[in-house]
N, C-alpha and C positions, 0 to 999 in steps of 0.2 A: 675171591680166592679163599680157601679154608682158613679159618682163624685157629690159633694155637689153643688147645684145651687147657684149662687151669691146672696147676701142679697138683698131682695126687687125685685128680678127678677121673672117673671112668666115663664121663659123658663124651659123646662124639663131637668132633669140632663143628662149629657153626659155619654154614655156607652163606656168604655175602654175595648178593646179586646186584650188579651195578647196571642201571638202565640209562642208556644214552639217548637223548632226544635230539634228532638232527633237524635243524630249522629248514623251512621250505617244504614241508610235507603236504602242501595243498596242490600238488601238480595236477590231480584229476580235475580240479575246478578251474585252474588257470593254465591248462595245457593248450595244444594247438589244434584240437579237433574242430573247434568253432571256426577256425580260419578256413578249413577245408569246406565246411558247409557254406560259409560266406562267399568263398570264391565260386562255388557252384551256383549260388544265387545270382551273383553278378554276371556270370557267364550266360545264364538263362535270360536275364534281363537284356543283355547285349543282343542275344539272338532274337529276342522278341522285338526290340526296337529296330533291328535290321530288317526283320520281316515286314514291319509296318512301313519302313522306308521303301522297300521293294514294291509293296502293293501300291504306294502312292506315286512312285517314280516310273512305273512301267505301264504299258498298255496290255490289252488282252492277249495279243499275239506274243509279246515278249514274255508274259507270265507263263503262257503255255510252253514256250521254249525252255524256260527255266524248269518247269515241272517235268518236261520230257528228259531233260538232262539227268535228273535224279531218279526218274522212273521211266526209262526208255521202253518202248514197245516196238515190235518188229513192223507193225502196220504203219505207225506214224513215222518211224525212222526211215522207212523206205522212201517216203515222199519228202521228208524234211531233213533227214540225216540225223545221226545221233546228236542229242542235245537240242532237238527241235530245229528252229530256223536260225540257230546261232544265238549265243547269249547277247541280248540287246541288239540283235540284228547284225552282229559282227561276224567275222569269219576268221577261223584260226589260221595262223601263219603256216601251220603244218598240215593244212587240210588238203593234202594231195590225194587222199582217198575219200573225199567228201561224197555224199550220196545225193543230197538235195542242194538246191541253190542256197548259198551262204550258210552252209551247215557247219556247226561246230565240230571239232575233231574230238573223239573220245577214244580212250584206250580199248574200248570194246567195239570199235567201229566195224570190225570183221563180222560181228553178229548179223548185221543188216546189209553187208556188201553183197550185191548180186553176184552169183557164181558164174552164171552164163548170160548170154544176151537173148535168151528165149523170151517170147512175148512181145507186145507192142507198147506204144506210148499211152494207150488208153486201157482201162480195165476191160477185161473180156476179149482181148485180142490175142491171147496165147492159145494153148491147146483147147481149153474149155470154150474160149471165145469163138472157135470155129463153129461150135454148135449154135451159139447165139447168132452168128452171121447166117447160118442155115435157117434159123427161125425167122430172121428178118426177110430173107429171100422168099420163104414160104408165105409170110404175111403179105408181101407185095403181090405175089402170084394170086393168093386167095382174094385179095381186094379187087384185082382186075377181073378175076373170074366172076365174082359176085356182082360187080358193076355191069359186066356184060350180060349176065343172066337177067338182071332187072330191066335193062334196056330192051331185051328180047321179049319180055313178057309184058303185055299191055297192062295187066292188073297190077304188076309190081312197079311199072315205070313211073306211075304217079306218086309212088312212095319214095322214089330215089332221092328227092331233096330232103327227106326226113331221116335218111340213113347217113350217119357221120362216121368217118374212119379217123381215129386219133391214135398216133403212136405215143406210148407212155413208157416210163421206166419199168413197168410191169409187163408190158407186151402191147398187142394190138387191141384197141377198144373199139367196138362197134356200137354206136349209140342209135337206138330206135326212138326218135323224138316225136312227140305230138305237136300239132300246130292248131291254129284256130279253126281249120277246116276238117281236120281228120285226127282221130284218136286211135292209138293202137289197141286200147281196151275200151269196152263199154264204160260210160262215165260212172265213176265210183265203184267199179267192180273189178274182178280179176279175170273177166271173160274176154279172150282175145277176139278182135274183129277178124272176119274171114281173110281179108287181104294181109293183115298182120300175121295171122297164123301161117299163111302161105309163104310170106317172106321169111319167117323164122325157119320153116321147113327147108327153104332154099339155102339159108345160112347153114343149117345142119348138113345138107348135102355137100356144101363147099368145104366145110372145116372137118368133115368126118374122116378124111384120110390122114389128118395130122395127129400128132401125139401130145400136143400142148394141153396142159390143164386149163380148165375154163372157170372163170369167175363171173357171176351174174349179180348185178346190183340194181335194185329198183329205186326210183325217185318219184316224188309227187310234187304238186304245187302246195301252197300254204292254205288253200281253202279248207276250213275245218268241217267236221261232221257235227250234226246236232247233238248227238250223245256220244262223246268220245269213249265212253266205257263199252259201248256196243261195237263201235267201229271207229278207227282213227287212221291217220296217214301212215303210222308205223306198220299197222297191220296191212294196209293197202299196198305199200311199197314192197314189203316182204312177200305178200301173196302174189303180186305180179311177177316178182323175181322167180318164185317157185313155179308159177304157171309157164313162164318162159323156159325154165329147166325141163318141165314135163314135155313141152312141145319139141325141144331139142332132142330129148330122149326118144320121143316118138319118131323123130326123123333119123334115128340110128346112132346117136351119140351114146357110148357106153357110160354106165353109172360111175365107173372109176375115174373118168376124166373131169368130173365136177369137183372143183376144189373149194369154192366158197359161194354161198347163196346169201345175199344180204339185202336188207331193206333199210334205207336211211331217211325215209320220209321226205321232209322239205329242207333237210339240213345242208344239202349241197346243191343249191339252185344254179342252173345254167344262166339264168337272167337274174343276177343278184339284186338289181335295183327294182325289180318287179316280181316279188315272190309268187304272185298269182298268175303270172304268164303261163299259158298252156305249154310252152316249150320246156318248162321245168319238169313236166311229166315225161318221163322217159325210162327206158330199160337199157342198161349198158352190159353188153356181152364182151368180156375181155379174154382174149387168147393169151395166156401167160407164157413167159419164157419157161422153157423146160428147166427143171431143177438140176443144179450142177453146172448151170451156165451163168449168165450175167446176173449178178446180185446174190448168188447163192454159193 
């Protein structure tokens, strides 16, 4: 407050400032911010130890179910239901709309609930599966036709035992296999034997009317070359696959139908316990399922 000026003086009154210091001014140091950080740390540690416990107390299938619960996908949930196969293999008491066996119920179960009953119990039996069924029927027809053609031709009849028909997930595979008495190619070369060339020509005539893509894979036995830098089994297997492609093309197969031409040397032996067995030397011609059908 202003002090009274001395009597008879023209000096202005002095101003007195009173400074009050309030105890406890260290709130920034002793406040509650550290408590929040500590609580976050404890929460993170609890989550970490819970994760370790889950990893140790569950098997692979249960862990996948937990992962699917937090990150569901339409592919997995169609077969297992939302939440995988149910948390720890259990089933929700409200699972009246479950999709898979013992599937857990999720608030988003409608995402994977089938709208209609179209399709069948196996992949490929819906609208696109009808094309796959047509391919399988064509494969069976071509197999019978080729077997009949070989039996009707004396030159091809003796090779009948060296032609194997194998159904795979990719399509119909036709294996042309060597044996101890006969080789499809001249030894160590990519030159087709006359009977083998005629056989591949007959195959071309049989499969020429279809629209299936074609894959050709060459195989060799494990007998090495003297100088692998000049010639080796990789070169031989891929060369024989290409020679087979050229013979099929000569028989009328259009270029657009060839999908893959591969040589795998001796890496996929037919007789695994005897890598030098002549039956490991073979060429596989596979009629692939048409794209847009099974597996595509």
